[in-house]
Structures are given as structure tokens and as C-alpha cells.
C-alpha positions in Angstrom: 37.7 -17.6 -32.3 38.8 -14.2 -33.6 36.8 -11.1 -33.2 37.1 -7.3 -33.2 37.6 -4.9 -30.3 36.9 -1.2 -30.7 38.3 1.6 -28.5 38.3 5.3 -28.9 41.7 5.2 -30.7 40.9 2.6 -33.4 39.2 -0.7 -34.2 41.4 -3.8 -34.4 41.2 -7.5 -34.9 41.5 -9.5 -31.7 43.6 -12.7 -31.8 43.2 -15.7 -29.5 45.7 -15.3 -26.6 47.9 -18.2 -27.7 48.3 -16.7 -31.2 49.2 -13.4 -29.6 51.9 -15.1 -27.5 53.2 -17.1 -30.5 53.6 -13.9 -32.5 55.3 -11.8 -29.8 59.1 -11.7 -30.4 61.8 -9.2 -29.5 61.7 -6.4 -32.0 65.1 -5.0 -33.0 64.1 -2.9 -36.0 61.6 0.0 -35.6 60.1 2.5 -38.0 61.1 6.0 -36.6 57.6 7.2 -35.7 55.9 8.0 -32.4 53.6 5.7 -30.4 50.2 7.2 -29.6 50.0 8.1 -25.9 46.7 6.2 -25.6 48.5 3.0 -26.6 51.2 3.6 -24.0 48.5 4.3 -21.4 46.8 1.0 -22.2 50.1 -0.9 -21.9 50.7 0.7 -18.5 47.2 -0.1 -17.4 47.8 -3.7 -18.3 51.1 -3.7 -16.2 49.4 -1.9 -13.3 46.8 -4.7 -13.0 49.4 -7.4 -12.7 49.5 -9.5 -9.5 52.4 -9.1 -7.0 53.6 -10.7 -3.8 51.5 -9.4 -0.9 50.0 -6.9 -3.4 53.0 -4.6 -2.8 53.1 -3.6 -6.5 56.8 -2.7 -6.4 56.9 -1.6 -10.1 57.5 1.9 -11.2 57.6 3.0 -14.8 59.1 6.0 -16.7 57.9 6.5 -20.3 60.5 8.2 -22.4 59.1 9.6 -25.6 61.4 12.7 -25.8 64.0 12.0 -28.5 66.9 13.6 -26.7 66.3 11.6 -23.5 65.8 8.4 -25.5 69.2 9.0 -27.2 70.8 9.5 -23.8 69.4 6.2 -22.6 70.7 4.4 -25.7 74.1 6.1 -25.6 74.7 6.3 -21.9 72.7 3.7 -20.1 73.4 0.5 -22.1 76.3 -1.6 -21.0 79.2 -1.8 -23.5 79.8 -4.8 -25.8 76.5 -5.3 -27.4 75.6 -2.5 -29.9 71.9 -1.6 -29.7 71.7 1.3 -32.1 68.4 -0.1 -33.4 66.8 1.2 -30.1 67.2 4.8 -31.3 64.3 4.4 -33.7 61.9 3.0 -31.0 58.9 5.4 -30.5 59.3 5.1 -26.7 61.5 3.5 -24.1 59.9 2.4 -20.9 62.1 2.1 -17.9 61.1 -0.5 -15.3 62.0 0.4 -11.7 61.6 -1.5 -8.4 60.5 0.2 -5.2 60.9 -2.4 -2.4 59.3 -2.9 0.9 61.3 -4.1 3.9 59.3 -7.3 4.8 58.1 -8.6 1.4 61.1 -7.7 -0.6 64.0 -7.8 1.7 63.2 -10.2 4.6 61.0 -12.8 2.8 63.5 -13.5 0.0 66.2 -14.2 2.6 63.9 -16.8 4.2 62.5 -18.3 1.0 65.3 -17.7 -1.4 62.8 -16.3 -3.9 63.3 -12.7 -5.3 59.7 -11.6 -5.1 60.1 -8.1 -6.5 61.9 -9.4 -9.7 59.1 -11.9 -10.2 56.6 -9.1 -9.7 58.3 -6.9 -12.3 58.6 -9.7 -14.7 54.8 -10.3 -14.5 54.0 -6.6 -14.9 56.5 -6.2 -17.7 55.1 -9.1 -19.6 51.6 -7.8 -19.2 52.9 -4.6 -20.8 54.6 -6.2 -23.8 51.6 -8.5 -24.5 49.3 -5.5 -24.5 51.7 -3.8 -26.9 51.6 -6.9 -29.1 47.8 -6.8 -29.2 48.0 -3.2 -30.3 50.3 -4.1 -33.2 53.5 -2.7 -31.6 56.9 -4.3 -31.3 58.8 -4.5 -28.0 62.2 -5.6 -26.7 63.2 -6.2 -23.1 66.7 -4.9 -22.3 68.5 -5.9 -19.2 72.0 -5.0 -20.4 71.9 -1.7 -18.6 73.7 0.5 -16.2 71.1 1.0 -13.4 72.8 4.1 -11.9 72.8 5.8 -15.4 69.2 4.9 -16.0 68.2 6.4 -12.6 70.2 9.6 -13.3 68.7 10.1 -16.7 65.2 9.3 -15.6 65.5 11.3 -12.5 64.3 8.6 -10.1 65.1 8.8 -6.4 67.6 6.3 -4.8 64.7 4.2 -3.5 63.8 3.1 -7.0 66.1 0.6 -8.5 66.1 0.4 -12.4 65.9 -3.2 -13.5 65.3 -3.0 -17.2 64.2 -1.0 -20.3 61.6 -1.9 -22.8 61.7 -0.4 -26.3 58.3 0.1 -27.9 57.5 1.0 -31.5 56.2 0.1 -34.9 58.1 -2.9 -36.3 60.0 -2.3 -39.4 59.5 -5.4 -41.5 58.6 -8.9 -40.4 59.9 -10.1 -37.0 61.6 -13.4 -36.9 60.2 -16.1 -34.7 62.8 -17.9 -32.6 62.7 -21.6 -32.0 61.6 -22.8 -28.6 62.3 -26.0 -26.7 59.7 -28.7 -27.1 57.2 -29.1 -24.3 58.7 -32.5 -23.5 62.0 -30.8 -22.8 60.7 -28.4 -20.2 57.8 -30.1 -18.5 57.9 -33.0 -16.0 54.5 -34.6 -15.5 53.9 -36.5 -12.2 
């Protein structure tokens, strides 16, 4: 059932969650205009509320709206080989960083073989991009980065490891939906 949600920044149509998820795709074409700060704050609040292993909340975020710093990220912090000039028009780039704790994030993964902080950041990042989708914004996760360059440009201390960037902005044109594997190909019922 579709409805409407109003906030101080605007009134918008609310879609059922599954429709939101179906519509969300990686955006690689942005209109060169800023993203309102209140939208970015709402996205960060959604990420902040994500669950994490032992509630350690290892995520750290840096929101880059300044054009000169965004251009430095695009030109200096992406790995070579895959041109991503489209990222220059994004209204903001959000850096995802990981601050780890000794027990939950260093010792437990050695015992279990599960990289808990990366799972935690994935959950928080997905909360962020789904909130952006609800606000009518496009996003794209970028893992093809040079973590040391991201840390240097952002000004994070050595204790925060950059793990990805998310471009955020107003989609230019219609985004293409990519095909997905059928449920029968990915699920085993027992």
C-alpha cells in the first residue's frame, strides 16, 4: 500500500519496501547539483541505526560536498583501469571507514573466519543507499579505491581504514535495472 510521508524538507510518496529495493540500482550519471544537507543527514541516520557485531558500530563516514575535495577523490583515490569520470557530477561522495576493536574485529574473525566489520559496514552502507533511494537520490558503491589516498584526502587517522566510497546525487535520466539470478538459482530449501 503506497502512502505519503512528510518531513520538514518536503512531502514525498512512500513506496512499499520491495518496490524501493527493486528500483535501486547503481547510478552512473548524475545531474551536477547539490544534495540537501537534511537528505544527507537522514541517510547517515539510517546508517547509524544499523546493527553490528557486538554493537561495536565500526563505521565512520566522511561526507564530501566540497567540489575541490570531490575532484581530488575522483582523480587521486580511484584505482586505475576503470574510468569513473561520471562521479565528478555527484552532489556528494560519502567515504565509508572502519574503526576496528581488538576482540570483535581482530580476534573473533580469526576464530570464526567471518570478517565482522566488513559485514557491519555493508549493512550500514546499504541502509544509507536505501534511504537515499527513498529520497529520490541515486547512489553507487565504489570499492575500486586506493585506501591510503582516501585516508589522506579525507584526513582520517591511521586507526580508520577506508573501505569504500558512495556517490550520491540526482540521477540524470532513467537508471537501467540489471538482471538478477532467479530465486531458484540462489536459494536451497531444506
